[in-house]
Every structure is written in C-alpha cells, then in structure tokens.
C-alpha positions as CSV (number, residue, x, y, z in Angstrom):
1,X,0.1,0.0,-0.1
2,X,1.1,3.6,-0.9
3,X,0.2,6.9,0.3
4,X,-0.2,9.5,-2.3
5,X,-0.6,13.3,-1.6
6,X,-3.3,14.9,-3.8
7,X,-4.4,18.5,-3.4
8,X,-3.3,18.4,0.2
9,X,-5.3,15.3,1.1
10,X,-3.5,11.9,1.6
11,X,-5.0,9.2,-0.6
12,X,-4.4,5.5,-0.1
13,X,-3.3,3.6,-3.2
14,X,-4.0,0.0,-3.1
15,X,-2.5,-2.1,-6.0
16,X,-4.1,-5.0,-7.5
17,X,-3.3,-8.2,-5.6
18,X,-0.1,-9.7,-7.1
19,X,-1.6,-13.2,-6.7
20,X,-4.5,-12.2,-9.0
21,X,-2.3,-10.6,-11.6
22,X,-0.2,-13.8,-11.5
23,X,-3.1,-16.2,-11.9
24,X,-4.3,-14.1,-14.9
25,X,-0.8,-14.7,-16.5
26,X,-1.0,-18.1,-15.9
27,X,-4.3,-18.2,-17.7
28,X,-3.1,-16.5,-20.6
29,X,-0.1,-18.6,-21.0
30,X,-2.4,-21.7,-20.7
31,X,-4.6,-20.0,-23.6
32,X,-1.5,-19.4,-25.7
33,X,-0.3,-23.0,-25.2
34,X,-3.7,-24.2,-26.3
35,X,-4.1,-21.8,-29.2
36,X,-0.6,-22.3,-30.6
37,X,-0.5,-25.9,-30.4
38,X,1.2,-26.5,-27.2
39,X,2.4,-30.2,-27.3
40,X,4.0,-32.6,-25.2
41,X,7.5,-32.1,-23.8
42,X,9.4,-34.9,-21.7
43,X,11.5,-32.8,-19.2
44,X,14.2,-35.1,-17.7
45,X,16.1,-33.1,-14.8
46,X,19.6,-34.0,-14.1
47,X,18.3,-35.6,-10.8
48,X,14.9,-36.9,-10.3
49,X,12.3,-38.2,-12.4
50,X,11.1,-37.0,-15.8
51,X,7.8,-35.4,-16.2
52,X,5.6,-34.6,-19.1
53,X,4.7,-31.0,-19.5
54,X,2.8,-29.0,-22.3
55,X,5.4,-26.5,-24.1
56,X,5.2,-24.3,-27.3
57,X,8.0,-25.6,-29.5
58,X,9.5,-23.2,-32.4
59,X,11.9,-25.1,-34.7
60,X,13.3,-21.8,-35.9
61,X,13.2,-19.6,-33.0
62,X,15.3,-16.2,-33.5
63,X,17.8,-16.0,-30.6
64,X,19.1,-12.6,-30.6
65,X,22.3,-11.7,-28.5
66,X,24.1,-8.5,-28.0
67,X,22.9,-4.9,-28.7
68,X,20.4,-4.0,-31.5
69,X,23.4,-2.1,-33.4
70,X,25.9,-5.0,-33.2
71,X,23.8,-7.9,-32.2
72,X,23.9,-11.6,-33.6
73,X,20.9,-13.6,-34.5
74,X,20.6,-17.3,-34.6
75,X,18.0,-19.7,-35.6
76,X,17.4,-22.8,-33.8
77,X,14.8,-24.8,-31.8
78,X,13.4,-23.4,-28.5
79,X,10.6,-24.3,-26.3
80,X,8.2,-22.1,-23.9
81,X,7.5,-23.7,-20.7
82,X,5.5,-22.8,-17.3
83,X,8.1,-23.0,-14.5
84,X,5.5,-24.1,-12.2
85,X,5.1,-27.4,-14.4
86,X,8.8,-28.3,-14.1
87,X,10.3,-30.6,-11.4
88,X,13.7,-28.4,-11.3
89,X,14.3,-24.7,-11.9
90,X,16.0,-25.0,-15.6
91,X,18.3,-22.1,-14.6
92,X,19.9,-24.3,-12.1
93,X,19.4,-27.7,-13.8
94,X,20.7,-29.4,-17.1
95,X,17.9,-31.3,-18.3
96,X,17.4,-33.2,-21.3
97,X,14.0,-32.7,-23.2
98,X,12.2,-34.9,-25.7
99,X,9.9,-33.3,-28.1
100,X,8.7,-35.0,-31.1
101,X,10.8,-38.0,-30.2
102,X,14.0,-35.9,-30.4
103,X,16.2,-35.5,-27.6
104,X,17.4,-31.8,-26.9
105,X,19.9,-30.2,-24.4
106,X,19.3,-26.4,-23.3
107,X,22.1,-24.0,-24.5
108,X,20.3,-20.8,-23.3
109,X,17.6,-19.8,-21.0
110,X,15.6,-16.9,-21.0
111,X,13.1,-16.3,-18.1
112,X,10.3,-14.0,-18.9
113,X,10.0,-12.7,-15.1
114,X,6.5,-13.7,-15.0
115,X,6.6,-17.6,-14.6
116,X,7.3,-18.7,-18.1
117,X,10.8,-19.5,-19.8
118,X,12.1,-19.9,-23.1
119,X,14.7,-22.8,-23.5
120,X,17.1,-22.5,-26.5
121,X,17.9,-26.1,-27.4
122,X,20.3,-28.2,-29.4
123,X,19.9,-31.7,-30.7
124,X,21.6,-33.9,-28.1
125,X,24.2,-36.3,-29.5
C-alpha cells in the first residue's frame, strides 16, 4: 500500500493483488499454449524423475544476442514452458528434453520474469 498526496489530502493507493495478476498470467499462458498448438515435452532433470509438460515448440526460434546495433541472431529450436510445471528450475538444472521423439539439451535460458521460460535448444548427441 502507498500513500499519495493529492490536493493536500492523503489518498490511499492499493495496487491490485499480485496473486490475482499472477493467476491471470497463468491463464493467458495456458490459453496461448492451447491456441498455438502446445504439445507434450518430456523434461528430464539431471536429478529426479522425468515429467511430461505442455510446451510451445518453435523449430526456428530467433535467438538475438548483444545490442540491437551490433547484435547477432541465430535460428534454432526453442520451447516455451511454465516454470510451475517443471520438477526443477531450468536455470539451476541441466535437463534433457524430448520433443517429437527427438532429444535436446538446453543452450540458453530466457525467463520472462512472469513464470515462463524460453529454453533455446540443440540436438543431444
């Protein structure tokens, strides 16, 4: 809660509940997964049991690195996942993902700060 001075009067400003916004974001991500053809992804953490989750796979994801003026772009596979679906934090884990019968390793992690993450992938050898 914040207090705001308006025309000499104190006005109480109450932001919307963070949990309500977070829940709305989960609903939007789930709708996007359904609309964009989210499919099964088997997430195998380095330690622990694998789980099947829903992810949005992009075989030609554009991974931009660096500044806009001197950046580098690369095309490659990536998948969007909800962090709450995963058995381990992908930023602290070295998982193997199976998508469409192919195994992938994570090369880069891009959390969105809102409970989702894009994992840039390469084929596992």
